[in-house]
N, C-alpha and C positions, 0 to 999 in steps of 0.2 A: 645198576643198570640192568633188567630184565626182559628177554623179550619171550610171550609164550604165544610158541608158533602154532596153535592148536587151541583154541578154542569155540565150545557151542552155547554162547552168550544168546544165540539166536533163537534156544530152544522153553517150551513150558515150564520146566522146572527153575527158571530164571523172572517170569513173568510180572512176580510179586516185587521183587528187590533188585532188579536190573543196575540200576542205579548206584545202589549201595554196595554191590558186589564188585563192581568199574570200580568206584570212589575206594575199597578193600585194599583191591590188586593195585592201586597208583600208591596207596601210604606203602605196603609192605615193597615197594620197589620196582615192580610191574611196568615199564615207561611204554612197551608197546604190545600189542596183540594181533595175532589173526583169527577173525570169526569164521568158521566155515560153514558153509552153504553145502547141504547134499542132497536135497530134492527143492522142489519148487517155494515150498511155504519158507523154508528155512533159509532158502537164497533170497528173497524179499527182505527176509528181515535182518540179514546179514550186510545188504546194501543200505538199510535203512540206517542202520550204527555205524555205519563206516560214514555216512555224511552226518550224523549227530556229532560223532569224535572224531578229531584230529590225529589221535595216536592209535586210531582202530582199521587193521584191513582186513580185505575179504577176499577168502578163495573161495570159487563158484564151481561146484562139479554134482555128481550125481551118486549117491551110495551102492555099490553092488546087491546088498540089501533089495533094494528098489527097483533095480536095473529092469524090471520086467515092465516096469510104470512108465518109463522113460520114453519119449516122444521123438520123433525128427524137430518138432517145433520147439523143444526143452532143448537140444543141444544147438538149433540155430540161436535161442535165445542166450544160452552159455557164452555162445560168440561174440553176440552183441555186447554182453557186458562184460566181457574180456575186455573191452576198450577203455570201460571207464581207468583213469590214473590210479585208483585203491585198489582194485582189482589186481593181486598180486601174484595168483598162482590159480591152477584147473586144480579141483579136486573136491572133496576126497571122491577118489576111483578107487577101483580095485578090484578084488574076489573077496568073497566070504562065503568058506564052507561048513559054516557053522549052524546057519541059518536056511530056511530052504523053500522060502517064498520065492525066489527068482534063480529057475536054472542055470547052471553052470556054463552052456553054452552060452547063454543071453548075457550073462555076466559079463564073460570073457570079450564079447562082440562089441559089448556097452564100454569096456575097459579100453580098447583098441578103438575107438571110436572117439574115445575123450582123449587119448595118448595123443591121435594123429590132427586133432582140435589143437592140444596144445602147443605143437610142433607150425601148427599154419599160424598161430598169434603169440608165439616163442614167448611162453610162459611155463616157470618150473612147475612139476606133478607133485600132488601128495597121495601117497599110497597107502590105502586102506587093506591090510594082510590078516586074515582071520581063519587058520586052520588051511593057510592054503600057499603056503611059501614059495614050493617049488613049481608051481602054475605061474605065480605071478611072476617070479624071476625069469622065467621061460618069454611071458608075454610083452614083459619088459625086454628084454635081448630081440627079439623077434621085429617088435616097432620100431628099435632102434631109440628107447627113450633116453640114451644117454645126449641125444642133440639137444634136450631140455635141461635132464635130470630132474632133481627135486627132494623130496622127504620120504624117507621111510618111518610114516608116522606110527611113536607109539611099539617103535620095535619091539618083537619079542622072538625073535630066530636065535641062532647061531655069531660066534664071532665068525666062521666060518661063512655064512652065509651073509653076515654084514658087511663082509668082505667084498663079496661079490657087487654087491650094492655101489659100494665104493668104485668098485671099477668102470659101473656105470655111472658113474658122475652123480649120485646121490647121497646125501646127508643122511644120518642117520639120530633120530628123534626118542628121547627115552622120557618117560612121563611114570606117573604112580608108580607102577610094577617095579619100579629098581629100589624103593624103599621099601617093599615087603621083604619081610627076612626070609622067607620060603623062595624067592626069586632068583635062582642061581643064575639064569642066562642072562637077564639085562643086566646084572652086576657084572659079571665077566665082559660085558659088551662095554661097558663104561667104562671099565680099565682100559682096554685094548683099545680101542676108538681112537683114533687119531684127535685134538681136541678142537684142529681146523675144520672138523669134518662133522662135530658131533651139536644136537639144538635141543632145547629142552621145550616141554609141552605140558599142559594139565588132561589134554582130552576133557575139560571139564563139561558137564558135571559128572561125568564118569569117570572112574578110578582114582579115585581120591588117596592122595599118599600118605603113608603110615604118618602121625597117629590116628588120622581120621578117615582111616579104612573104613567101607562100608557106609559112609556119608555122604552127601551131594558135595561136590569136588567146584571147587572154584579158582580163579587164574592165581587169586594170591598164594595160594597152595605151591605153586610154581619154584618158589622160594626153596619149599622143603625137597623137591627132586634137585634142584642145584647144590643145596648142602650136601645130600649124599651122594650126588657124582665127585664132588670136590673130594670131601672125605673118601671115596673110593678111589681117588686119581691120585690123590696125594698132593693137591694141589688148593691153592691159596683162593678160597672164595669168592671174593671179588674177583680174581683173574680167570675164574669159571664163567662167573657171571658176564665178564666183558667181552670175553672171547665166543661166548656163544649169542651173545648178543650183536655180533661183528657179523658171524657169521650168518645169521638170519639176515641182517641188511643187507649182507651181500648176495645173499641167494634172491632174495626178494625185490634187488633194486631199490632200497630204501636208503635215501639221503639222509644223514644226521642234520 
């Protein structure tokens, strides 16, 4: 049993073969997945998917790249959706300094407001961080995000930064990059993070693991991530799969 904690089955890259992609994931042993909505359109699609499939769950939030587009009404809507029994997290949220669509101050404001919302509805948060690690950690500390905890999604920082996040009640989630031959940091993190604080993901359709790098990613490939981490941690694959699934179920409050 594998749990892909971060998928975007709700985007146009899967519009033509979404059903087949989901079936391939099940055939590969993926028993549960979280579909992450990050703007109005993808949130609507995520909610439709979790209504259709009993093993899919949703996270709803606003992506930092599009922070400038978020309205008060959008935040109120996310709060309403948080009451749905299959919404298990708020996010993805955070900071992205790679793209320049949304000014940093607006990103931080939208990030803070979503953390505050998550604390209000008592759900964990899913963090997107690109080229903004120090500021992300600072905002999480200032907003006392430790109260709800959550996931450092597709973590790309150092072991020291990962330990800071662990101290704030966050799980470390690794995806395709841990399989890349030149990805030194994710491999170091995989080795060092305690198994009870580790999660796996694809972030599909992005960041496909080796040997599919550069192609469209899909949830069935999370098995390649799990196999690589098991190898790095010198542990049995089945145990790695079981422990990371258990971690996800505990974080999201999902019963077996």
